[in-house]
Each structure stands twice: as structure tokens, then as C-alpha cells.
C-alpha positions in Angstrom: 23.4 -3.5 74.2 20.0 -3.0 73.0 18.2 -5.1 70.4 16.7 -3.3 67.6 14.1 -4.6 64.9 15.6 -4.5 61.6 12.4 -4.8 59.4 13.5 -5.9 55.9 17.2 -5.9 56.5 17.7 -9.6 56.8 15.6 -10.4 53.6 17.5 -7.7 51.8 20.8 -8.9 52.8 19.9 -12.6 51.8 18.4 -11.5 48.5 21.7 -9.5 47.7 23.9 -12.5 48.6 21.7 -14.8 46.5 21.8 -12.4 43.4 25.4 -12.3 43.9 25.8 -16.1 43.9 23.7 -16.4 40.9 26.1 -14.3 39.0 28.8 -16.9 39.8 26.5 -20.0 39.1 24.6 -18.9 35.9 27.1 -17.7 33.2 28.7 -21.2 32.4 25.5 -23.3 32.0 23.9 -20.5 30.0 27.0 -20.4 27.7 27.1 -24.1 27.3 23.2 -24.1 26.5 23.8 -21.4 24.0 26.7 -23.3 22.3 24.9 -26.6 22.0 27.6 -28.5 24.4 25.5 -28.9 27.4 25.9 -31.9 29.7 23.8 -33.3 32.4 25.7 -31.1 34.9 25.0 -28.0 33.0 21.3 -28.5 33.2 21.3 -29.1 36.9 23.6 -25.9 37.4 21.3 -23.9 35.1 18.2 -25.0 37.3 20.0 -24.2 40.4 21.2 -20.7 39.1 17.8 -19.9 38.1 16.5 -20.8 41.4 18.8 -18.8 43.2 18.2 -15.9 41.0 14.4 -16.0 41.5 14.7 -16.4 45.1 17.2 -13.5 45.2 15.0 -11.3 43.4 11.9 -12.1 45.7 14.0 -11.9 49.0 15.3 -8.3 47.8 11.8 -7.2 46.9 10.2 -8.2 50.1 13.0 -6.8 52.1 12.8 -3.5 50.4 9.1 -3.6 50.7 9.2 -4.0 54.4 11.8 -1.5 54.8 9.8 1.1 52.8 6.7 0.4 55.0 8.7 0.9 58.0 10.1 4.3 56.7 6.5 5.4 55.7 5.0 5.0 59.1 5.3 8.0 61.3 7.1 8.0 64.5 5.1 9.1 67.3 5.7 8.8 71.1 3.4 5.7 71.3 5.3 3.9 68.5 8.7 4.9 69.7 10.6 2.0 71.1 13.7 3.2 73.4 17.0 1.6 72.3 18.7 2.8 75.6 17.6 3.4 79.2 16.3 6.9 79.2 16.7 8.1 82.8 16.7 11.7 81.8 13.3 11.4 80.0 10.5 12.3 82.4 7.4 9.9 82.9 5.1 12.9 82.2 6.3 14.8 79.1 4.3 17.7 80.3 5.9 18.0 83.7 8.3 21.0 83.9 12.0 20.2 84.4 13.5 20.6 87.7 14.8 24.0 88.8 18.4 23.0 88.3 17.7 22.1 84.7 15.8 25.2 84.1 18.8 27.3 85.5 21.1 25.7 83.1 19.1 26.2 80.1 18.4 29.8 81.1 14.6 29.2 81.6 12.4 31.0 84.2 13.3 31.0 87.8 11.1 28.8 89.6 
């Protein structure tokens, strides 16, 4: 199995998870702060939820930025990284294919 580079995928995934976690952590402390019945635990949960929210937004933006950079770069044969072994790909791309392959594809007879 070949290892591929996933630029920005890990940051994006952790950012989405952190935003999802902040949805569960933030509502209760925010409600208690708004109603005026906040306790010490609510303040700590509010700080924790805001920290998770900010980290999630930063990670999501960073991952999307890295991913968009990767998509904006043109792919050339110099930047192409093989994911599997290419035994059919010739070393010299300008070399003519063997005669058997030419006959199979209907090319000129050698």
C-alpha cells in the first residue's frame, strides 16, 4: 500500500472535530452566563469551549488553506509522485512503445 501526502487533511479533520465538540461544550455555560446563574464550573467550561472553538476555526482555516494551495499547483511530470509501481511507464517518455503494443493499439507497423 502506498503512502500519499494529504496536505491539509489532518488539520481540516481536527478542526471539524473541535468545532463539533464546541457545539456540545458551549451552550450550557453561555446560557448560565446569560441568565446570571453561573457557577465556577460554568466559567471554566466557557473558557474551555471558547478555546476549543478558536482552535477549531484556526485548524479548519489552516487545513483548507493548505488544501487549496495543493489544488492550485499544476501537476507536471516533475512534481508527479507515483502512488503505485509503474512498470508499464517507460523510463524515456519519448521512446516509442514496443511493436506488440503498437499492433494492439492499431499504430504503424514497425
